[in-house]
C-alpha positions as a Markdown table, in Angstrom:
| # | Residue | x | y | z |
|---|---|---|---|---|
| 1 | Asp | 99.5 | 108.2 | 142.2 |
| 2 | Ala | 100.3 | 106.8 | 139.1 |
| 3 | Gln | 98.4 | 104.1 | 138.0 |
| 4 | Asn | 99.6 | 100.3 | 136.8 |
| 5 | Ala | 97.7 | 99.7 | 133.6 |
| 6 | Gln | 98.4 | 96.3 | 131.9 |
| 7 | Val | 99.3 | 97.0 | 128.0 |
| 8 | Ala | 98.9 | 93.9 | 126.0 |
| 9 | Ala | 101.1 | 94.2 | 122.6 |
| 10 | Ala | 98.9 | 93.9 | 119.6 |
| 11 | Pro | 99.6 | 90.6 | 117.5 |
| 12 | Arg | 101.9 | 91.5 | 114.4 |
| 13 | Arg | 100.3 | 91.8 | 111.2 |
| 14 | Val | 102.3 | 90.2 | 107.9 |
| 15 | Phe | 101.3 | 91.0 | 104.7 |
| 16 | Val | 102.1 | 89.2 | 101.7 |
| 17 | Pro | 101.9 | 89.6 | 98.0 |
| 18 | Gln | 99.0 | 87.0 | 96.5 |
| 19 | Ala | 101.6 | 85.9 | 94.1 |
| 20 | Ala | 103.8 | 84.5 | 96.6 |
| 21 | Leu | 101.1 | 82.2 | 98.0 |
| 22 | Val | 101.1 | 78.6 | 96.8 |
| 23 | Asn | 98.0 | 76.8 | 96.8 |
| 24 | Thr | 98.3 | 72.8 | 96.9 |
| 25 | Gly | 95.4 | 70.6 | 98.0 |
| 26 | Gly | 93.6 | 72.8 | 100.1 |
| 27 | Arg | 96.3 | 73.9 | 102.3 |
| 28 | Ser | 98.5 | 77.4 | 101.6 |
| 29 | Ser | 102.5 | 77.9 | 101.8 |
| 30 | Val | 104.7 | 80.4 | 100.7 |
| 31 | Trp | 108.5 | 80.2 | 99.7 |
| 32 | Val | 111.2 | 81.9 | 101.8 |
| 33 | Ile | 114.8 | 82.5 | 100.7 |
| 34 | Glu | 117.0 | 81.2 | 103.5 |
| 35 | Asn | 120.9 | 81.3 | 103.3 |
| 36 | Gly | 120.1 | 81.1 | 99.3 |
| 37 | Met | 118.0 | 78.7 | 99.3 |
| 38 | Ala | 114.4 | 78.1 | 99.0 |
| 39 | Arg | 112.3 | 76.9 | 102.0 |
| 40 | Gln | 108.7 | 75.7 | 101.8 |
| 41 | His | 106.5 | 77.4 | 104.6 |
| 42 | Thr | 103.0 | 76.5 | 105.8 |
| 43 | Ala | 101.1 | 79.6 | 106.0 |
| 44 | Asp | 97.7 | 80.1 | 107.8 |
| 45 | Val | 96.4 | 82.9 | 105.6 |
| 46 | Gly | 93.6 | 85.3 | 106.8 |
| 47 | Pro | 91.6 | 88.1 | 104.6 |
| 48 | Ala | 93.1 | 89.5 | 101.5 |
| 49 | Arg | 93.4 | 93.2 | 101.2 |
| 50 | Gly | 94.0 | 94.4 | 97.2 |
| 51 | Asp | 96.8 | 92.2 | 96.1 |
| 52 | Arg | 98.1 | 91.4 | 99.7 |
| 53 | Val | 97.0 | 88.5 | 102.2 |
| 54 | Glu | 97.7 | 88.3 | 105.8 |
| 55 | Val | 99.7 | 85.7 | 107.2 |
| 56 | Arg | 98.5 | 84.6 | 110.8 |
| 57 | Gln | 100.8 | 82.3 | 111.1 |
| 58 | Gly | 104.0 | 80.8 | 109.7 |
| 59 | Leu | 105.8 | 83.6 | 109.2 |
| 60 | Leu | 107.5 | 86.6 | 111.8 |
| 61 | Gly | 108.0 | 89.5 | 109.1 |
| 62 | Gly | 110.5 | 90.4 | 107.0 |
| 63 | Glu | 111.4 | 87.6 | 105.4 |
| 64 | Ser | 112.6 | 87.5 | 101.7 |
| 65 | Leu | 109.9 | 85.3 | 99.9 |
| 66 | Val | 109.7 | 84.1 | 96.2 |
| 67 | Leu | 107.0 | 85.7 | 94.3 |
| 68 | Thr | 105.2 | 83.7 | 91.7 |
| 69 | Pro | 107.3 | 80.7 | 92.5 |
| 70 | Pro | 107.8 | 77.9 | 89.7 |
| 71 | Ala | 106.5 | 75.0 | 89.4 |
| 72 | Gly | 109.9 | 72.2 | 89.5 |
| 73 | Leu | 111.0 | 74.8 | 93.0 |
| 74 | Lys | 112.2 | 72.2 | 95.3 |
| 75 | Asp | 113.0 | 72.3 | 99.6 |
| 76 | Gly | 116.5 | 73.6 | 99.4 |
| 77 | Ser | 117.1 | 74.7 | 95.8 |
| 78 | Lys | 119.5 | 77.5 | 95.3 |
| 79 | Val | 117.9 | 80.6 | 94.5 |
| 80 | Lys | 119.6 | 84.1 | 94.4 |
| 81 | Leu | 117.9 | 87.1 | 94.8 |
| 82 | Ala | 116.7 | 89.6 | 91.9 |
| 83 | Ala | 117.4 | 93.0 | 92.5 |
| 84 | His | 113.7 | 95.3 | 92.7 |
């Protein structure tokens, strides 16, 4: 007899470098690169692990982020990916 077991998928955990987080007025956000432009996304952050912080909401994982965003960065600014 095969037993039917319900398996719940664990939520995907997304971690980002602390250098990608921007804190403004008590709210956290990250800059995501979409189609060559910077887009600001609100991020619900969780605990830090070393130099990385968990983002509970706001990212799916796999996005390209702007590290240490410059102060004048605006939503829709054109950006180029730098080679690592």
